[in-house]
C-alpha positions in Angstrom: -27.3 39.1 -25.9 -27.0 41.7 -23.9 -25.9 41.4 -20.4 -26.5 43.7 -16.7 -25.6 42.7 -14.0 -26.3 38.8 -13.8 -29.6 39.9 -16.1 -29.3 38.8 -19.3 -31.6 40.3 -22.1 -31.9 38.2 -25.9 -32.8 40.2 -29.1 -36.3 39.2 -31.1 -33.3 38.0 -33.9 -31.4 35.9 -31.3 -34.6 34.1 -29.9 -35.7 33.6 -33.4 -32.5 31.9 -34.5 -32.1 30.0 -31.4 -36.0 29.3 -31.5 -34.9 27.1 -35.1 -31.9 25.3 -33.1 -34.7 23.7 -30.2 -33.6 26.5 -27.9 -36.4 28.7 -26.2 -34.8 31.9 -25.0 -37.9 33.8 -24.7 -38.0 33.6 -20.9 -34.6 33.4 -20.1 -33.4 36.3 -17.9 -30.3 34.6 -16.0 -27.8 32.7 -16.6 -29.1 30.0 -14.7 -32.4 29.8 -17.0 -29.6 29.5 -19.9 -27.6 27.0 -18.6 -31.5 25.3 -18.0 -32.7 26.3 -21.4 -29.3 24.3 -22.9 -29.5 21.1 -20.5 -33.1 20.7 -21.4 -32.1 20.5 -25.3 -29.1 18.2 -24.3 -31.9 16.2 -23.0 -34.2 16.0 -25.8 -31.3 15.2 -28.0 -30.0 12.3 -25.4 -33.5 11.2 -25.4 -34.6 11.7 -28.9 -32.0 12.1 -31.2 -28.5 10.5 -29.7 -26.2 9.9 -32.8 -26.8 13.8 -33.4 -25.8 14.7 -30.1 -22.8 12.5 -30.4 -22.0 14.3 -33.7 -22.6 17.3 -32.2 -20.2 16.5 -29.0 -17.7 15.1 -31.7 -17.6 18.2 -33.8 -17.3 20.1 -30.6 -14.6 18.5 -29.2 -12.5 18.5 -32.8 -13.2 22.8 -32.7 -12.1 23.2 -29.2 -8.7 20.4 -29.3 -10.6 18.3 -26.6 -11.1 14.6 -26.5 -14.6 13.1 -25.3 -14.4 10.1 -23.0 -15.1 7.0 -23.8 -18.2 5.2 -23.9 -19.4 2.7 -21.7 -21.4 -0.2 -23.0 -23.0 -3.3 -21.7 -22.6 -6.6 -24.0 -22.9 -10.1 -22.3 -23.6 -8.5 -19.1 -20.2 -7.2 -19.5 -19.1 -3.3 -19.4 -17.1 -2.7 -22.2 -15.4 0.6 -23.3 -15.0 2.2 -26.4 -13.6 4.8 -28.1 
């Protein structure tokens, strides 16, 4: 990725590699567009593959030494917090 001021440029190989991960960077030119593309991927994973998104989140948390927040579930009409 090349950055000049607020403008981003991705090489064709970076765009192709990102596409393999489900991230379309072909029209991304700003940091805001990059954030939007990543958010779109996360939202899609949340809807279509929540277990995979959870695995990714756990791996990122472990790699950065952070803890994930507790998950909130509804059981029998009462909210419960689980880890």
